[in-house]
C-alpha positions as YAML, in Angstrom:
chain: A
units: angstrom
residues:
- id: 1
  name: MET
  ca: [87.83, 146.42, 79.28]
- id: 2
  name: ALA
  ca: [87.11, 142.98, 80.61]
- id: 3
  name: LYS
  ca: [89.23, 141.61, 83.40]
- id: 4
  name: SER
  ca: [91.09, 138.39, 82.71]
- id: 5
  name: LYS
  ca: [90.09, 135.41, 84.80]
- id: 6
  name: LYS
  ca: [92.80, 133.91, 86.97]
- id: 7
  name: LYS
  ca: [93.25, 130.17, 86.93]
- id: 8
  name: VAL
  ca: [92.26, 128.82, 90.34]
- id: 9
  name: GLU
  ca: [91.93, 125.18, 91.34]
- id: 10
  name: VAL
  ca: [90.31, 123.57, 94.35]
- id: 11
  name: VAL
  ca: [92.58, 121.20, 96.25]
- id: 12
  name: PHE
  ca: [92.11, 119.21, 99.43]
- id: 13
  name: LEU
  ca: [94.49, 118.84, 102.35]
- id: 14
  name: ALA
  ca: [94.72, 115.23, 103.47]
- id: 15
  name: CYS
  ca: [96.10, 114.08, 106.81]
- id: 16
  name: GLU
  ca: [99.19, 111.93, 106.32]
- id: 17
  name: GLU
  ca: [98.39, 109.68, 109.28]
- id: 18
  name: THR
  ca: [94.68, 108.97, 108.71]
- id: 19
  name: GLY
  ca: [94.23, 109.90, 105.03]
- id: 20
  name: ASP
  ca: [91.14, 112.03, 105.80]
- id: 21
  name: LEU
  ca: [90.43, 115.03, 103.58]
- id: 22
  name: ASN
  ca: [89.95, 117.63, 106.30]
- id: 23
  name: TYR
  ca: [90.42, 120.96, 104.51]
- id: 24
  name: THR
  ca: [89.65, 122.49, 101.11]
- id: 25
  name: ILE
  ca: [91.52, 125.43, 99.70]
- id: 26
  name: ARG
  ca: [91.54, 127.42, 96.49]
- id: 27
  name: ARG
  ca: [94.94, 128.20, 95.03]
- id: 28
  name: LYS
  ca: [96.61, 129.18, 91.77]
- id: 29
  name: THR
  ca: [97.57, 126.37, 89.44]
- id: 30
  name: GLY
  ca: [101.15, 125.18, 89.29]
- id: 31
  name: GLY
  ca: [103.84, 125.29, 91.93]
- id: 32
  name: GLU
  ca: [104.83, 122.56, 94.30]
- id: 33
  name: LYS
  ca: [102.48, 120.64, 96.58]
- id: 34
  name: LEU
  ca: [101.61, 122.20, 99.92]
- id: 35
  name: LYS
  ca: [102.64, 120.57, 103.18]
- id: 36
  name: LEU
  ca: [101.10, 122.24, 106.22]
- id: 37
  name: SER
  ca: [100.69, 121.37, 109.87]
- id: 38
  name: LYS
  ca: [96.93, 121.46, 110.50]
- id: 39
  name: TYR
  ca: [94.53, 120.12, 113.13]
- id: 40
  name: CYS
  ca: [93.17, 116.60, 112.58]
- id: 41
  name: PRO
  ca: [89.82, 116.18, 114.35]
- id: 42
  name: ARG
  ca: [89.99, 112.37, 114.36]
- id: 43
  name: LEU
  ca: [93.35, 112.30, 116.17]
- id: 44
  name: ARG
  ca: [92.67, 115.53, 118.12]
- id: 45
  name: LYS
  ca: [96.15, 116.91, 117.44]
- id: 46
  name: HIS
  ca: [98.12, 118.76, 114.80]
- id: 47
  name: THR
  ca: [99.53, 116.58, 112.03]
- id: 48
  name: LEU
  ca: [101.13, 117.11, 108.65]
- id: 49
  name: HIS
  ca: [98.59, 117.61, 105.84]
- id: 50
  name: VAL
  ca: [99.54, 117.34, 102.17]
- id: 51
  name: GLU
  ca: [97.80, 118.63, 99.07]
- id: 52
  name: LYS
  ca: [95.68, 116.14, 97.19]
- id: 53
  name: LYS
  ca: [93.36, 116.56, 94.21]
- id: 54
  name: LYS
  ca: [90.02, 114.81, 94.39]
- id: 55
  name: ARG
  ca: [89.31, 112.85, 91.21]
...
């Protein structure tokens, strides 16, 4: 039997302070937007990054 393909989307994590798209992640579709504290190389410190789709 063939395995069913899971729906996965590529999203970017953008720094809230600079707006830079620093990280890419693959996640399942749906759910609420991610908000993670990640390292921002431009500011050289950890800042809040939010999920953003590149269009």
